[in-house]
Structure formats: C-alpha cells, structure tokens
N, CA, C and O atoms as a MOPAC input file, in Angstrom:
PM7 MOZYME 1SCF
protein

 N     -7.12700 1   -47.77000 1    -8.43800 1
 C     -6.65300 1   -48.45100 1    -7.32200 1
 C     -7.69400 1   -48.19700 1    -6.06100 1
 O     -8.07400 1   -47.08100 1    -5.70900 1
 N     -8.05900 1   -49.38200 1    -5.48100 1
 C     -9.04500 1   -49.26200 1    -4.40500 1
 C     -8.37500 1   -48.56000 1    -3.22800 1
 O     -7.16100 1   -48.37900 1    -3.13600 1
 N     -9.26000 1   -48.19600 1    -2.36900 1
 C     -8.81300 1   -47.44900 1    -1.10100 1
 C     -7.93900 1   -48.40100 1    -0.26600 1
 O     -6.98700 1   -47.93900 1     0.36300 1
 N     -8.23400 1   -49.73900 1    -0.23800 1
 C     -7.46200 1   -50.71600 1     0.52600 1
 C     -6.09200 1   -50.89000 1    -0.09900 1
 O     -5.09300 1   -50.94700 1     0.61800 1
 N     -6.02000 1   -50.97800 1    -1.45200 1
 C     -4.79900 1   -51.04900 1    -2.15300 1
 C     -3.89200 1   -49.71400 1    -1.95200 1
 O     -2.67000 1   -49.77400 1    -1.81900 1
 N     -4.58800 1   -48.57500 1    -1.94700 1
 C     -3.73900 1   -47.34400 1    -1.81600 1
 C     -3.35000 1   -47.33500 1    -0.32800 1
 O     -2.27100 1   -46.81900 1    -0.03300 1
 N     -4.07900 1   -47.82700 1     0.58100 1
 C     -3.70700 1   -47.79500 1     2.01700 1
 C     -2.52500 1   -48.72000 1     2.19000 1
 O     -1.59600 1   -48.36000 1     2.91400 1
 N     -2.49700 1   -49.83300 1     1.60400 1
 C     -1.38400 1   -50.85400 1     1.72900 1
 C     -0.14500 1   -50.17800 1     1.03400 1
 O      0.97300 1   -50.22600 1     1.54700 1
 N     -0.38000 1   -49.59500 1    -0.07100 1
 C      0.82400 1   -48.95800 1    -0.83300 1
 C      1.39000 1   -47.82500 1     0.07600 1
 O      2.60200 1   -47.64800 1     0.19900 1
 N      0.43300 1   -47.05500 1     0.71500 1
 C      1.04800 1   -45.98000 1     1.55900 1
 C      1.84000 1   -46.54700 1     2.71100 1
 O      2.84700 1   -45.96500 1     3.11400 1
 N      1.39300 1   -47.70500 1     3.26700 1
 C      2.15700 1   -48.36500 1     4.32000 1
 C      3.60600 1   -48.75500 1     3.88900 1
 O      4.55600 1   -48.70700 1     4.67000 1
 N      3.70800 1   -49.16800 1     2.50700 1
 C      5.05300 1   -49.51500 1     1.98600 1
 C      5.81100 1   -48.22200 1     1.71500 1
 O      7.01600 1   -48.16500 1     1.95800 1
 N      5.18600 1   -47.24600 1     1.25000 1
 C      5.91600 1   -45.93900 1     0.84400 1
 C      6.41500 1   -45.28700 1     2.03000 1
 O      7.52800 1   -44.76100 1     2.01000 1
 N      5.66200 1   -45.27500 1     3.10100 1
 C      6.21600 1   -44.52700 1     4.39900 1
 C      7.52000 1   -45.13900 1     4.83500 1
 O      8.30700 1   -44.42400 1     5.45500 1
 N      7.82600 1   -46.38300 1     4.57600 1
 C      9.05200 1   -46.97200 1     4.88600 1
 C     10.19300 1   -46.56600 1     4.09000 1
 O     11.33400 1   -46.89000 1     4.41700 1
 N      9.91200 1   -45.79000 1     2.93800 1
 C     11.02200 1   -45.41400 1     1.98300 1
 C     11.52400 1   -43.99900 1     2.34200 1
 O     12.42000 1   -43.47000 1     1.68300 1
 N     10.90700 1   -43.36200 1     3.44900 1
 C     11.26100 1   -41.91000 1     3.69600 1
 C     12.73500 1   -42.02200 1     4.04000 1
 O     13.18900 1   -42.99500 1     4.64200 1
 N     13.48800 1   -40.95900 1     3.62400 1
 C     14.90100 1   -40.97200 1     4.00100 1
 C     15.13600 1   -40.08500 1     5.22000 1
 O     16.18200 1   -40.22600 1     5.85300 1
 N     14.23900 1   -39.19200 1     5.58300 1
 C     14.32200 1   -38.41200 1     6.90900 1
 C     13.18400 1   -38.90000 1     7.74500 1
 O     12.12100 1   -39.29600 1     7.26800 1
 N     13.47300 1   -38.84800 1     9.04700 1
 C     12.41100 1   -39.34400 1    10.03700 1
 C     11.47100 1   -38.17400 1    10.21300 1
 O     11.92200 1   -37.05100 1    10.44200 1
 N     10.13200 1   -38.41600 1    10.10700 1
 C      9.21700 1   -37.38900 1    10.33700 1
 C      9.21600 1   -36.95600 1    11.78900 1
 O      9.81800 1   -37.65900 1    12.60100 1
 N      8.62600 1   -35.91900 1    12.16300 1
 C      8.52700 1   -35.30500 1    13.55700 1
 C      7.55300 1   -36.16800 1    14.41000 1
 O      6.79500 1   -36.99600 1    13.90600 1
 N      7.62600 1   -35.93600 1    15.59500 1
 C      6.80400 1   -36.75900 1    16.56100 1
 C      5.23900 1   -36.53000 1    16.19800 1
 O      4.44900 1   -37.47400 1    16.19700 1
 N      4.89300 1   -35.32800 1    15.92100 1
 C      3.47300 1   -35.04700 1    15.53200 1
 C      3.02700 1   -35.82600 1    14.43700 1
 O      1.93600 1   -36.39600 1    14.45200 1
 N      3.91800 1   -35.88300 1    13.36900 1
 C      3.54000 1   -36.68900 1    12.18900 1
 C      3.49300 1   -38.19600 1    12.45300 1
 O      2.64200 1   -38.92900 1    11.94800 1
 N      4.40800 1   -38.58800 1    13.23100 1
 C      4.42900 1   -40.01400 1    13.55900 1
 C      3.11300 1   -40.36500 1    14.40500 1
 O      2.48300 1   -41.39700 1    14.17700 1
 N      2.75000 1   -39.48900 1    15.34800 1
 C      1.51100 1   -39.83000 1    16.07300 1
 C      0.23800 1   -39.81600 1    15.08200 1
 O     -0.64200 1   -40.67500 1    15.12000 1
 N      0.25700 1   -38.80900 1    14.25800 1
 C     -0.78300 1   -38.81600 1    13.26000 1
 C     -0.91100 1   -39.99000 1    12.44400 1
 O     -2.01600 1   -40.47400 1    12.19700 1
 N      0.29300 1   -40.52700 1    11.96300 1
 C      0.30400 1   -41.72900 1    11.19800 1
 C     -0.18400 1   -42.93400 1    11.90700 1
 O     -0.95700 1   -43.74600 1    11.40000 1
 N      0.31900 1   -43.01700 1    13.14600 1
 C      0.00000 1   -44.15100 1    14.08100 1
 C     -1.59700 1   -44.18000 1    14.35400 1
 O     -2.31000 1   -45.16000 1    14.14000 1
 N     -1.98500 1   -43.07000 1    14.80600 1
 C     -3.41700 1   -42.99800 1    15.08900 1
 C     -4.35200 1   -43.35700 1    13.97700 1
 O     -5.29100 1   -44.13300 1    14.15000 1
 N     -4.07500 1   -42.76200 1    12.79400 1
 C     -4.92000 1   -43.05100 1    11.65100 1
 C     -4.77000 1   -44.44700 1    11.12600 1
 O     -5.72600 1   -45.04200 1    10.62900 1
 N     -3.56500 1   -44.97700 1    11.23400 1
 C     -3.39600 1   -46.44100 1    10.90000 1
 C     -4.22800 1   -47.30300 1    11.82300 1
 O     -4.93400 1   -48.19100 1    11.34700 1
 N     -4.17200 1   -47.07400 1    13.13900 1
 C     -4.87300 1   -47.87600 1    14.09900 1
 C     -6.34300 1   -47.73700 1    13.94100 1
 O     -7.04900 1   -48.73900 1    14.05600 1
 N     -6.85000 1   -46.60000 1    13.69200 1
 C     -8.24800 1   -46.28200 1    13.37900 1
 C     -8.85700 1   -47.00500 1    12.30600 1
 O     -9.93600 1   -47.58900 1    12.40500 1
 N     -8.06600 1   -46.94900 1    11.16000 1
 C     -8.34400 1   -47.60500 1     9.95200 1
 C     -8.30800 1   -49.17400 1    10.12000 1
 O     -9.17200 1   -49.89100 1     9.61400 1
 N     -7.33700 1   -49.62200 1    10.80500 1
 C     -7.13300 1   -51.10900 1    10.80600 1
 C     -7.94500 1   -51.74800 1    11.97700 1
 O     -8.36900 1   -52.89500 1    11.83900 1
 N     -8.16100 1   -51.09700 1    13.04300 1
 C     -8.81800 1   -51.64300 1    14.29200 1
 C    -10.02500 1   -50.91900 1    14.77600 1
 O    -10.65700 1   -51.39100 1    15.72100 1
 N    -10.37700 1   -49.86500 1    14.23300 1
 C    -11.52000 1   -49.07400 1    14.72300 1
 C    -11.23500 1   -48.24000 1    15.97600 1
 O    -10.07300 1   -47.90400 1    16.20200 1
 N    -12.13700 1   -47.91800 1    16.72800 1
 C    -11.99900 1   -47.09300 1    17.94600 1
 C    -10.96200 1   -47.76200 1    18.91000 1
 O    -10.73800 1   -48.97200 1    18.94600 1
 N    -10.31900 1   -46.74500 1    19.74100 1
 C     -9.30700 1   -47.24300 1    20.63300 1
 C    -10.01100 1   -48.22900 1    21.65400 1
 O    -11.19400 1   -48.16200 1    21.98900 1
 N     -9.07700 1   -49.16000 1    22.09000 1
 C     -9.53200 1   -50.26400 1    22.97100 1
 C     -8.48900 1   -50.43700 1    24.08100 1
 O     -7.34300 1   -50.01400 1    23.92300 1
 N     -8.85400 1   -51.02000 1    25.13700 1
 C     -7.80500 1   -51.20900 1    26.15100 1
 C     -7.69100 1   -50.12400 1    27.20800 1
 O     -8.40900 1   -49.12500 1    27.15800 1
 N     -6.84700 1   -50.30500 1    28.10400 1
 C     -6.67000 1   -49.32000 1    29.20300 1
 C     -5.55200 1   -48.38600 1    28.74800 1
 O     -4.64500 1   -48.76600 1    28.00800 1
 N     -5.66400 1   -47.09600 1    29.24600 1
 C     -4.75000 1   -46.04800 1    28.85600 1
 C     -3.48000 1   -46.40700 1    29.67900 1
 O     -3.52900 1   -46.69600 1    30.87500 1
 N     -2.32300 1   -46.36600 1    28.93200 1
 C     -1.03900 1   -46.65200 1    29.65300 1
 C     -0.69900 1   -45.72400 1    30.83300 1
 O     -1.13700 1   -44.57300 1    30.86000 1
 N      0.05200 1   -46.20300 1    31.77000 1
 C      0.31500 1   -45.37800 1    32.99900 1
 C      1.20700 1   -44.13200 1    32.66900 1
 O      1.68900 1   -43.94800 1    31.55100 1
 N      1.38000 1   -43.31600 1    33.70700 1
 C      2.17200 1   -42.08000 1    33.52100 1
 C      3.58100 1   -42.32500 1    33.18300 1
 O      4.18800 1   -41.46300 1    32.54800 1
 N      4.16900 1   -43.42500 1    33.54700 1
 C      5.59200 1   -43.66800 1    33.24000 1
 C      5.84200 1   -44.08900 1    31.78900 1
 O      6.92500 1   -43.87700 1    31.24400 1
 N      4.81800 1   -44.69100 1    31.17500 1
 C      4.84900 1   -45.04200 1    29.81900 1
 C      4.50300 1   -43.79900 1    28.91900 1
 O      3.40100 1   -43.77100 1    28.37300 1
 N      5.37100 1   -42.80000 1    28.74700 1
 C      4.98300 1   -41.65000 1    28.00500 1
 C      4.65500 1   -41.85200 1    26.53800 1
 O      3.69600 1   -41.27700 1    26.02100 1
 N      5.41300 1   -42.62700 1    25.90600 1
 C      5.18300 1   -43.00100 1    24.48000 1
 C      3.90800 1   -43.67000 1    24.22100 1
 O      3.09400 1   -43.28100 1    23.38300 1
 N      3.76600 1   -44.71700 1    24.99400 1
 C      2.51600 1   -45.55500 1    24.92000 1
 C      1.22600 1   -44.65400 1    25.24400 1
 O      0.18200 1   -44.87600 1    24.63100 1
 N      1.29100 1   -43.73700 1    26.11600 1
 C      0.25700 1   -42.82600 1    26.57100 1
 C     -0.02500 1   -41.88100 1    25.44600 1
 O     -1.18400 1   -41.61100 1    25.12900 1
 N      1.05100 1   -41.35700 1    24.81700 1
 C      0.88500 1   -40.39600 1    23.62100 1
 C      0.18100 1   -41.09700 1    22.55200 1
 O     -0.76400 1   -40.54200 1    21.99100 1
 N      0.57400 1   -42.30900 1    22.21200 1
 C     -0.04100 1   -43.11100 1    21.01600 1
 C     -1.60900 1   -43.32700 1    21.46100 1
 O     -2.52000 1   -43.10300 1    20.66400 1
 N     -1.81700 1   -43.72600 1    22.64300 1
 C     -3.15300 1   -44.06100 1    22.97900 1
 C     -3.98800 1   -42.81400 1    22.91400 1
 O     -5.09900 1   -42.85200 1    22.38500 1
 N     -3.49900 1   -41.71300 1    23.43100 1
 C     -4.29100 1   -40.53100 1    23.32100 1
 C     -4.58300 1   -39.95100 1    21.95100 1
 O     -5.64300 1   -39.36800 1    21.72200 1
 N     -3.58700 1   -40.12400 1    20.99800 1
 C     -3.66700 1   -39.62500 1    19.66500 1
 C     -4.77600 1   -40.57800 1    19.04200 1
 O     -5.66200 1   -40.07600 1    18.35100 1
 N     -4.74200 1   -41.81000 1    19.25400 1
 C     -5.77700 1   -42.75100 1    18.73200 1
 C     -7.17200 1   -42.44200 1    19.25600 1
 O     -8.16200 1   -42.38200 1    18.52800 1
 N     -7.17900 1   -42.24000 1    20.64700 1
 C     -8.45300 1   -41.93400 1    21.23300 1
 C     -9.22600 1   -40.75000 1    20.74500 1
 O    -10.45100 1   -40.68400 1    20.83900 1
 N     -8.42900 1   -39.76100 1    20.19100 1
 C     -8.87200 1   -38.62600 1    19.73100 1
 C     -9.73800 1   -38.82200 1    18.36800 1
 O    -10.52400 1   -37.98700 1    17.92200 1
 N     -9.46400 1   -39.98700 1    17.84100 1
 C    -10.13100 1   -40.24500 1    16.54400 1
 C    -11.35900 1   -41.16600 1    16.73700 1
 O    -11.88800 1   -41.75700 1    15.79500 1
 N    -11.76000 1   -41.24600 1    17.96300 1
 C    -12.98800 1   -42.10300 1    18.30600 1
 C    -14.14500 1   -41.69200 1    17.41800 1
 O    -14.46700 1   -40.50600 1    17.33900 1
 N    -14.75300 1   -42.61100 1    16.77300 1
 C    -15.93800 1   -42.29600 1    15.91400 1
 C    -15.67500 1   -41.95000 1    14.52600 1
 O    -16.60800 1   -41.76000 1    13.74600 1
 N    -14.29100 1   -41.84600 1    14.12800 1
 C    -13.96300 1   -41.64600 1    12.73600 1
 C    -14.09200 1   -42.97900 1    11.98400 1
 O    -13.66900 1   -44.04200 1    12.43700 1
 N    -14.67800 1   -42.84700 1    10.85700 1
 C    -14.84400 1   -44.02900 1     9.96100 1
 C    -13.53200 1   -44.58900 1     9.58700 1
 O    -12.47500 1   -43.96300 1     9.66600 1
 N    -13.66000 1   -45.81900 1     9.17000 1
 C    -12.42500 1   -46.52600 1     8.66200 1
 C    -11.90500 1   -45.83900 1     7.30600 1
 O    -10.72200 1   -45.54400 1     7.13400 1
 N    -12.84600 1   -45.63300 1     6.43200 1
 C    -12.47700 1   -45.03200 1     5.08700 1
 C    -11.82600 1   -43.72300 1     5.33700 1
 O    -10.79900 1   -43.43300 1     4.72300 1
 N    -12.35900 1   -42.90900 1     6.20300 1
 C    -11.91900 1   -41.56600 1     6.37900 1
 C    -10.49000 1   -41.56500 1     7.02900 1
 O     -9.65200 1   -40.73300 1     6.68100 1
 N    -10.24000 1   -42.50300 1     7.96600 1
 C     -8.95900 1   -42.67700 1     8.57600 1
 C     -7.95300 1   -43.13200 1     7.59600 1
 O     -6.80700 1   -42.68100 1     7.60200 1
 N     -8.38400 1   -44.06000 1     6.71800 1
 C     -7.57500 1   -44.64700 1     5.59700 1
 C     -7.00200 1   -43.51600 1     4.73200 1
 O     -5.80500 1   -43.38800 1     4.47200 1
 N     -8.08700 1   -42.63400 1     4.27600 1
 C     -7.70500 1   -41.54000 1     3.34600 1
 C     -6.79400 1   -40.44500 1     3.94600 1
 O     -5.90300 1   -39.92500 1     3.27500 1
 N     -7.04500 1   -40.11300 1     5.22800 1
 C     -6.11200 1   -39.26100 1     5.82300 1
 C     -4.75500 1   -39.81500 1     6.01000 1
 O     -3.79200 1   -39.05400 1     5.92500 1
 N     -4.59500 1   -41.03900 1     6.25100 1
 C     -3.25100 1   -41.68900 1     6.37700 1
 C     -2.57400 1   -41.69100 1     5.10200 1
 O     -1.36900 1   -41.43700 1     5.07900 1
 N     -3.27300 1   -41.97600 1     3.91700 1
 C     -2.76800 1   -41.90300 1     2.58200 1
 C     -2.33900 1   -40.49900 1     2.29400 1
 O     -1.24300 1   -40.35700 1     1.75200 1
 N     -3.07400 1   -39.41300 1     2.59000 1
 C     -2.79400 1   -38.07500 1     2.28300 1
 C     -1.62300 1   -37.65200 1     3.00900 1
 O     -0.78700 1   -36.94700 1     2.44300 1
 N     -1.47200 1   -38.03400 1     4.27400 1
 C     -0.25900 1   -37.62800 1     5.08900 1
 C      1.02500 1   -38.28400 1     4.52000 1
 O      2.06800 1   -37.63300 1     4.46000 1
 N      0.95400 1   -39.54800 1     4.11100 1
 C      2.07600 1   -40.26700 1     3.56500 1
 C      2.53800 1   -39.57100 1     2.28500 1
 O      3.73200 1   -39.40800 1     2.03200 1
 N      1.48800 1   -39.14500 1     1.44000 1
 C      1.89700 1   -38.48600 1     0.11300 1
 C      2.56800 1   -37.26800 1     0.41900 1
 O      3.57000 1   -36.95900 1    -0.22500 1
 N      2.10500 1   -36.50400 1     1.37700 1
 C      2.81500 1   -35.20300 1     1.80200 1
 C      4.16600 1   -35.35200 1     2.29500 1
 O      5.08200 1   -34.58500 1     1.99700 1
 N      4.27500 1   -36.40800 1     3.09700 1
 C      5.68600 1   -36.66100 1     3.72100 1
 C      6.69500 1   -37.10100 1     2.61500 1
 O      7.88200 1   -36.77500 1     2.60300 1
 N      6.05900 1   -37.90000 1     1.66600 1
 C      6.97000 1   -38.23200 1     0.48300 1
 C      7.60600 1   -37.16000 1    -0.17900 1
 O      8.76500 1   -37.24300 1    -0.58500 1
 N      6.81500 1   -36.03900 1    -0.32100 1
 C      7.33000 1   -34.74400 1    -1.02400 1
 C      8.42500 1   -34.14600 1    -0.15800 1
 O      9.41500 1   -33.63100 1    -0.67800 1
 N      8.26000 1   -34.20900 1     1.14900 1
 C      9.15500 1   -33.29400 1     2.02000 1
 C     10.25500 1   -34.16600 1     2.58700 1
 O     11.29900 1   -33.59100 1     2.89700 1
 N     10.16800 1   -35.47100 1     2.76500 1
 C     11.06000 1   -36.21500 1     3.47300 1
 C     11.90000 1   -37.26000 1     2.68200 1
 O     12.48300 1   -38.20000 1     3.22400 1
 N     11.90500 1   -36.99200 1     1.29200 1
 C     12.65400 1   -37.92700 1     0.45000 1
 C     13.92500 1   -37.30200 1    -0.02600 1
 O     14.69200 1   -37.93700 1    -0.75000 1

C-alpha cells in the first residue's frame, strides 16, 4: 500500500473510533493532516476570541517545514495507535 493510500485509509479509519480522542490527540491529527494536505500554515492567526481556531492554527504552525511524507506518516501512526485504545 502506498503512503497516499495508507493516508486515505487512516482518514477513513479515524471515523470508526467509538470513543472521542482527547483534545491533544485531535489537535495532533488536525495539524498533521493539514501539513500533509496543504503544506505549511497559511493565512492569518485567528483572534483571541476564536480559541478553537487559534489552537488549530498554532498546532499547524508548529509543523512549519515538516515534509508532506513525514506528516502523513505521523498521522497514520497516530490513527493506528488510537484504533488500539479507542475502539
């Protein structure tokens, strides 16, 4: 299975979790997905009143310079770990 196929499968698998992952895990997944799909963070940082948007932006911004393949692999690895603990 290619990296792209494994990445797409991980996106499907994450939706089958029976328990909601914690906020740190969700931010990790969001940031690595965005880095793999879109590359480095873009746009303006959300304002102070948009706490969720700001947390997502900051998590993604921390990955600046991370390669697409590396972000994909970390996303896949995290989903696999969550499947073991949240099903």
